[in-house]
Each structure stands twice: as C-alpha cells, then as structure tokens.
MINURO-465861 format. One record per residue (C-alpha): x, y, z. Coordinates in steps of 0.2 Angstrom, whole numbers, padded with zeros to 4 digits, always signed. Example, Ala and Ser with C-alpha at 12.3 -4.5 7.8 and 13.67 -1.06 7.14 Angstrom:
2
+0062-0022+0039
+0068-0005+0036
END
This chain:
203
+0000+0000+0000
+0007+0017-0005
+0001+0034+0001
-0002+0038-0018
-0017+0027-0018
-0027+0040-0008
-0030+0058-0012
-0038+0072-0003
-0055+0077-0010
-0061+0090+0002
-0054+0101+0015
-0066+0110+0028
-0058+0125+0036
-0064+0139+0047
-0057+0157+0049
-0062+0174+0055
-0061+0190+0045
-0062+0199+0062
-0075+0211+0055
-0094+0212+0056
-0102+0207+0040
-0119+0215+0034
-0126+0198+0027
-0142+0206+0020
-0132+0219+0010
-0121+0205+0004
-0135+0194-0001
-0144+0209-0010
-0128+0214-0020
-0120+0197-0024
-0128+0185-0036
-0118+0170-0030
-0126+0170-0012
-0140+0162-0003
-0147+0169+0013
-0162+0163+0023
-0160+0170+0041
-0176+0162+0046
-0169+0145+0043
-0150+0147+0046
-0140+0162+0052
-0126+0160+0040
-0125+0166+0022
-0120+0154+0008
-0108+0160-0005
-0103+0149-0020
-0086+0152-0028
-0083+0147-0046
-0064+0146-0046
-0058+0137-0036
-0075+0128-0035
-0079+0129-0017
-0093+0136-0006
-0093+0145+0011
-0104+0150+0025
-0102+0168+0031
-0108+0174+0048
-0112+0191+0053
-0098+0190+0066
-0085+0188+0052
-0083+0169+0055
-0081+0159+0039
-0082+0140+0036
-0076+0135+0018
-0078+0118+0010
-0074+0110-0006
-0056+0114-0009
-0044+0100-0012
-0028+0109-0006
-0023+0122+0006
-0018+0133-0009
-0036+0132-0016
-0043+0136+0002
-0032+0152+0002
-0038+0157-0015
-0056+0154-0010
-0054+0166+0006
-0046+0179-0005
-0061+0178-0017
-0073+0181-0002
-0063+0196+0004
-0063+0203-0014
-0082+0200-0015
-0084+0210+0002
-0075+0225-0006
-0090+0227-0017
-0101+0231-0002
-0088+0243+0006
-0080+0230+0018
-0061+0230+0017
-0052+0216+0026
-0035+0222+0031
-0029+0206+0040
-0023+0190+0033
-0036+0177+0040
-0029+0163+0050
-0035+0146+0043
-0039+0132+0054
-0042+0115+0046
-0057+0106+0054
-0058+0091+0043
-0049+0083+0028
-0058+0070+0018
-0048+0058+0007
-0053+0043-0004
-0044+0029-0013
-0042+0010-0012
-0032-0002-0002
-0028-0013-0016
-0037-0029-0010
-0055-0035-0008
-0063-0033+0009
-0075-0046+0018
-0085-0033+0027
-0095-0046+0037
-0078-0053+0044
-0071-0036+0048
-0087-0031+0057
-0084-0046+0069
-0065-0045+0071
-0062-0026+0071
-0066-0015+0086
-0076+0001+0084
-0086-0004+0068
-0103-0001+0062
-0111-0011+0048
-0129-0011+0043
-0129-0018+0025
-0148-0016+0023
-0146+0002+0026
-0129+0006+0018
-0116-0004+0009
-0101+0002+0018
-0093-0002+0034
-0089+0012+0046
-0072+0009+0055
-0066+0021+0068
-0048+0022+0072
-0046+0032+0088
-0027+0032+0089
-0027+0040+0072
-0042+0051+0075
-0049+0045+0059
-0065+0037+0053
-0066+0026+0038
-0079+0020+0026
-0074+0003+0019
-0082-0005+0004
-0081-0023-0002
-0071-0019-0018
-0057-0011-0007
-0062+0007-0010
-0061+0018+0006
-0065+0035+0012
-0056+0043+0026
-0062+0058+0037
-0058+0066+0053
-0040+0070+0050
-0033+0088+0049
-0017+0086+0038
-0011+0075+0024
+0002+0068+0035
-0012+0062+0047
-0022+0055+0032
-0007+0044+0026
-0003+0039+0044
-0021+0033+0046
-0022+0024+0030
-0005+0015+0034
-0013+0010+0051
-0029+0004+0043
-0020-0007+0030
-0009-0015+0044
-0025-0019+0054
-0034-0026+0038
-0020-0038+0034
-0022-0046+0051
-0040-0050+0050
-0046-0049+0032
-0047-0066+0023
-0053-0059+0007
-0036-0050+0004
-0025-0065+0008
-0033-0078-0003
-0024-0080-0020
-0036-0081-0034
-0037-0098-0042
-0030-0099-0060
-0044-0099-0073
-0046-0116-0081
-0040-0117-0099
-0054-0118-0112
-0051-0132-0125
-0066-0129-0135
-0078-0140-0125
-0075-0156-0116
-0074-0171-0128
-0077-0189-0122
-0064-0201-0129
-0067-0220-0130
-0054-0232-0128
-0051-0244-0143
-0052-0262-0138
END
C-alpha cells in the first residue's frame, strides 16, 4: 500500500475575518449567495474558481468547504474578501486558517470481507440493509473510515495530509491481520479447450 493510492478530495476550514459582515447587504448585492435567516443564520456564498462554497456569519466567521488543497482554500478566502469589497467592507488582515476536517478517498488494493471485519475489528458499524459500507473508527489516528467490499475507502476526521497517510497505513496494517478476502490468492482460470470431448478407448 502506498500513500499515492489515496488523495484528498475535500478540506473543511474555518477562519475569522475579524470584521462584522452585513449579510443582508451582501445577499442583495452578490448574485452567487443564498441567505435565509429564518432557517439558518449564515449566508452561503458559492465560488466558481476554485470551485468551493462557504458559510459567512455576521460576526465575520467563515467556514469554507470543497477545496482539495490548502492553496485552493487560500484562493477561496481571497475571493470572499474581494467580494466583500463590493459592499464597502475592506479586510486588512490575513485570516488565520484552521483545518477542521480533511476527507480523502482511494483504495487499499485488496477486496474486503465486510462481514468478517465487522466481527473481528473493534469500533465498527455495519448495517448492509441500510448502507453498503462499513464504518471503522480508528481512535489512535483520530480518523473514521468508510470501507467497501471492492477495497475502496473514504477517510475523514484527519486535519493534515500527513495524518491521512498515517491513518491509511494503520488501517492497512489492521486489515491484513483480519481480512481473509485480501490474503486468498485467486485460483487460476481453467483453460478452455473448445468444449469437453469424451474419448473412448479402442479395444
């Protein structure tokens, strides 16, 4: 298993612009926003490039999701600050970015027998009638995995790429100990001879 087999697909971050934001004015001026204060106190702003979205609160707190790298996160925050200039809000600080969650997906390179894993691994949840994946929590790595029978995985809960890769390595080590589906070698396929022919011995 190499760390190249998983890649980050979403980073959730929070930051503060340290400035009060007039959300109603922002919603009225910017077309790429949604604001329904009766349902939720935050304003949703959608950014085309990089393709991300963010929740903006009147206190200046921002939660951004959808970016696949920290560079893209920073670009998104800059786009939000640039949008605020259109309503007369000038952010002078460089916001401090706090990673809340990093989601990665990939594969472990072997089929997984989820029924066996549910019995042999601790901290698992498996309800195949409701969802085809097995939930496996790895407390020591502060990560939670979704495991699928074809070997595909989704990792969530980590806060850096190093943590992602460390969690995946720990996962694979644990899987190899208890997963029979990944240790059995496939039987070689029988050679086709154009159909079985009966031969009769000459007397």
